N, C-alpha and C positions, 0 to 999 in steps of 0.2 A: 195446189193439194185442190179437190176441188172444195166448192162450201161450205157442199152436209158436211163435213167429216171435221169431228172430234180433234185437234191439235197431239202428234205421239203425244207433246211433250204430259198433259194432263189428261194425255189414258194414263200415261204410269202414273200421275200423281191418281189418280183415281181407281188404282191398282184394287177392287173386290171391292173398289166406291158405296159403303154404308152412308150416305147422308149425313142425317144423323146423328143414325147410327155408330160411321167413326168416329164423330166426332165427339161422343158424351167417351167413348171406348178410351181414350188418348186425357180425356179431363180428369184430376189427381183425385177428386169429388169419391167419383167413380170406385178408382181404387183403393181409398179409404172408408170403404163402405160397409156396411153392417151386415150388411147379404151374405151370405153362405152358405154352401152347402158338399155335398157328391155327386160331378160328373165323370162320365164315362165317354169317350170319345172312344167308337170301334174306325177303321183305316185309319193311315198316315201321308196320307194321298196331302194334292193339295187344297183339296177342301178342309180333311179332319186337323193336321198341321196346322194352319193357320186355324180354324175352331178354336183349339186347348190352348193357344200361345196364347187367343187376345182372350182368354174366358180369365186366364189366370195372368195375363197383364191387370186383365180391366179390376178383376176382384184379389187378389193373392191369398185370403183366406177358403178359397173356394178347393174346393180339394179336387183336380184335375186328373183321370185317368187317363191315359191312349196307349190303347191296345192296338199294337199293329207286328205282325209275323217279320220280318224284315227290320233285322238290323240296320241293315244300311235300305232305304227307300230308291227304286229306279223308276224313272219317270216315263211316260211317254209323248210327250209332248220331247220333242228336237230330237228322238227316235231313228226320224227318217234320215238325218240328215249324219244316224253310222251309215246306213246303208248308201248314202250318197262319199260317203270316204270320209269325209268331213268331221266328224269326230266321234274321240273314241266310246265305249258301252257304258266306259268307267266313268265320263262324265255325266251321264245323266243321276249319278247316284248323290244321295242327298243322309245328312245325319242326323237326331238328334240329341246331337247336344247344346244346342242353345235356349231347347224343353225343358228339360232336366235341367240348367241353368233359370234358370224361370224357376222348380219344383214342380213343374207337370209329372208327375207317377208314366213311365212310362215302359209298359210290360210287353215284352214281343212271344205273343204268344198269341196264334186264332182265336178265333170268335166263334163257340160255335151254336150257341143259344141266349134268346133271350126270352126271356117270361116278363112279359109289363105288364101282369098284375100283381108280382112279387117286386118288382124292378128289382130285377137282376140278370146278369150278363153272364152267362155262365164261359170258360176258356176249356179249349183242351185239357187234357188235364184233367181233369174237375174241379177246377177254383173258380169260386168265384164275387164275384162285382153289385155288388151294391150300389143302386145310384137314385140319386132327383132328377136328374137327367139325363139323357142318352143321345147322344150325337153318333149317325151312324154320317161315314161315308165308303158304304164298304166298293165304288167302280162300280164295275160291273163285272157279271156273270156270261159267259158262251150259253143261246141257244143249242143244244148241240143235240142235232140232229131234226131242224126245224130247216136243212137245206139239208136234203136228199142226199144220202152217203156223208156227208160231211160229219165225224165224230169224234171222239179223242185222240182216236187212234188213227183216222184221217189227216190230224194236224201235226200229227210226224213227221208224213209225204206234205204235206204240202199246208204248212207254217201259218198262221194268222199274224202273229205278233202283233196283236191288238192287246197285251199283254206285258209289259216290259220284262226283260227276263231272259227263259230259255228258251219260248218261241224268240225274241231278237234274236240271240244267238246264231238257230239251226235257219233263221231265214241266211241272216246273215253268212252261210257256211254254205248254203245253196248256193246265194249269188256272186260270192266268189268259184266255187266249185261250176259252177257255167260256163258250158266254153263259147267264145266269139261267137256271133252268129245265131244263136238262140235266143229261143224266145218265150219273155218273161209274161206270165199274165196273173191279173188279180182283176178277182170279182173284189165287187164292189154292192151289198144291201141297199134296202126297202131303206128309206128313213124309217123312225132315231138310231141314231145309233154313234157311239165314241167318237167325240170329232171328225165337223160333220166335210171341212174341210182335211182332211188325216191320207185315204186313201187318195190325193190325187196329189197331196204335196210327196208323197212316198214316194208316186210311179217318175212325178220329177224328178226327186233325187240320187237317183237308182238310174233316174233317165240320163244326168248327171255322169252318176258311175261308169253305166255302158260309152259316152260319147269317148270320156277319156279314156278306159281303159278295156274296149270292147264293142268297138263302134258298129262291128256289123250286125247285131242284138237290136229286135223287136219291144215294142210292151202293146198290150191289148190289154183294154180295158177293159169288163163287160160289165156293163153297168143295169142296174135293179130301178132307179131312177131317168127321169126323163131331164132333170135339172139336178144341177150342185153346189155348194159355196162355190164361187167367187170365179162360177164356171167360164165368162168371155172372159178373165182375168185369163186361169187357166191355160185354155186352150191358143190364145193371141201368141206369149208363151212360152209353150210345148211346139208351137206350128215356129216361133220367131227363132226356138236358142237346140231344138230340136228335126227338126223340118220336119221327117216322116213316121223317123221311128217312131213315135204316139198316136193311136190310133185307138180312142174309145171308142165305142159302142152305148148308142142308150136302147134302152129300154123301147123308144118305137121303134130300130131298128135290130130287136132281135136280140140286146143288151141282158135279159135275167137266165141266169145260169140260176136253174133246179135239179139240176144232180154234180154233185163230184165222184169223181171215180180218183182218190188220190195215190194210189199205188201209175196209177197211170200216167198222173199227170196230167188227169187231158177229165173238160167241163163239157154239159152239153144244158142244150140253151131253153127257150117253153120252145121253141120252136122244130129244136129237135138236130141242129147244126152244133157239130159237136168240134171243140177245141183244144189242140196238143200242145203242151208247153215242156221248155227245157224247165222252169220254173214256177211250181205254179201257189200263188199268193193270194187266200181263201178269206174272206172279210166276212164272217157270217152276219146271223141274228144273235141280236144281245139282248138282256137282261139289267135290271137292278140285282147287286150281287147277295150271295143266297141265304146273307144276314138279315137282308131284308123283309123275307119268307121269314121266316124262323121269326122276328118281331113283329107278324103279325101285320107289318107297316105298305106290304103290295099291292098290288090292284090285280084286275087279270090281263091289264098290257103285261106287266115281268116289269113295269116301274111303278115306283112312289107316289101322289098323288100326296099334295101342301098343303100348306094352308099360309100363301104370297108372303103376307108381314112380321114373322116370324121362322122359316120352314119346320113347327111342326109338322107334323104328318097328321092328317087328313082324316087319318083313323083311328090316333091310338094318341091319345094327349102324353102326355115330355115326353117322347121322342123326338127327337131333328133328323130329321133327314137331309143331305148336299149334297152335290158335285153331281156326279152320268147318271146317281139311278134315278134318279128323280123324273116329275115327270115336268116340267119347269118355263116350257110351249109360253115363252116365242124364244126365253132362253137356252143359246143350245148346248148341246152337253162341250165343257169342255176346262183345260186345264184353270181359264180367267177368272169363268163361273163361281168356280168350284170355289175358289179364294174369295172372290164374292161374295158369297153365302155362307162361306162359312162365317165371317165378318157378323153379317146381320146376324144368325143363328145365334151367335157368341152378345151378341149385343138384348140380344130376345130375352138368351137364359140369367148373360147375368140382371136384366133387368127385374125380369119374375120373381128368382132368387131374394129376391132384394127390397118383394112386392112394389115394384113397382110398374107400370105398363110399354109395354114396349114400344119401344123413340121408331119412327117415321125411315120407311129402309127406300134408297135408294140402291142400285145394281149401273156397272159398267163392264161389258166386257170387250177385248179387242182381242183378233186372229193375227199372226203374222204366219205366210208362208212363203219358201221358197221353193223356187223354179231353175233359181243357180244362182252358185256361191251369193255371185252381185247383184241378182235377182230379185228386190223381194217383192211383196202386194199380201192390202191386209185387209180387213171389217174390221170397222165396232160400231158398238151401238149404245145405248142409254138405258134403262128399260125401271118406269118404276110402277104403283098399282093402280087401276085406274078402275070404277067399279064395283072392285074385290078382287082384283086379275091380274094378273101383272099385264102389266105394256110396256111397247118401246115406242119409245117418243121417239114421236114423230119431227125429225129431222137434226134428228142429233149428231147422230154417224154416217157407215157408208162406205163403198169399199173403193179401194183406190181411183184413182182416173185409170182411163182404157190407155189414151194415148198421154208418155209418158215421158221421159226423158234416161239413159240411162244411172245422168246421175240421180237423178229420185228412184230410183229402182231400189241403186246401191244407196241410198240413206233408207229406205222400206226393210231393204237385209238386218244392213246394223240393228235396226229401231230393235228385228225381231232375239237379235240377240241380247239387246240391252232388258229387253225383257224378258227373256226368261232368266238369264240373270236377277232381277227387281225382283220376282215373283219368286224367284227359290230363296233369295235374301228374307224376304217376308214370310214366306214361308217355313222356313227350317232354321234358315238365319246362316244359308252356307248361297255359295254360288258356282258356278262351270266355272 
């Protein structure tokens, strides 16, 4: 492994590593502290579940309410393995039993509105929750219509499957029904978007499915970017494992799609070229989940600016925003990062409610991707705050070496599964 990579064991130890914040959260003194208050957490994913859990663990006297519509939460990470035939969709599901056992009040409802002056969250049905501190972990919403022709109706013919659930099932059904020899087209968006390596791992896993079940089929990736996460590793792996099956077309070679005809499963690129698919998967432009707008924390970009020390909104006091909804460059929008940010926000909230300053924060991220069942690749980084801004620590991480043995690639694939099980256990107390 290249010397600039942090070890995989250390990376897993740093699951969401919040430096001094994590250390303080584990100290009995805080668990016995006098600080108390009401915290509402909206969103039960990697960020929200983690924040609720770590706040309650740190100070059981704090009243913590987690608002999540789904009784069983399904993660987007690893759904690509479902498309490859390596996992069932149900393996992506997690319950909230451990959080309830800790004393977190879990409310299965949709948060419809936030009054940031009265400090209230209004749920579907009219129930109102009062908070002293609010954590928003709303994930993403699709920017319907930002790509011409791609609206909610279009997604029923050309699914995005970028939110786990019915769209995942629809894309899987279309892939299963596709005849051998058909072309699968994936439309990849401009940055930023949820899970930067996600479209390319999806292509890899669908490539595996085609290779084993429909070997005459082809895959075309039309990309609005010139570069993407772990690009060299993906391109090398595609060539090695799938030969000529996968074609990637970057921005400079007319890869940017400007119009979608979902019913016809046809797309048009910037210079007028049309491509027709047997199955069309459009990953569209995105923004923060709608509740961020209702809370008044979104910027014109559609994402939420934050104070890096605490992940409190830079626009509204006492609202912390974590996960994919944030504008937190250079951190990517990943499950690992959401988990890490949840811990930093939790440490800051516990300290604030007890009248103490927030502990110094640091974060780790790692992202594993599968090119084939026994062919894994990864990227890892560590972040801190420098001059009041989030900063990637030079030399703290890196990507898998491009020249690696099959045994090394197999270990990376195994590490990816271990990562998912570890982070699921950390957030929800469950594993697949």
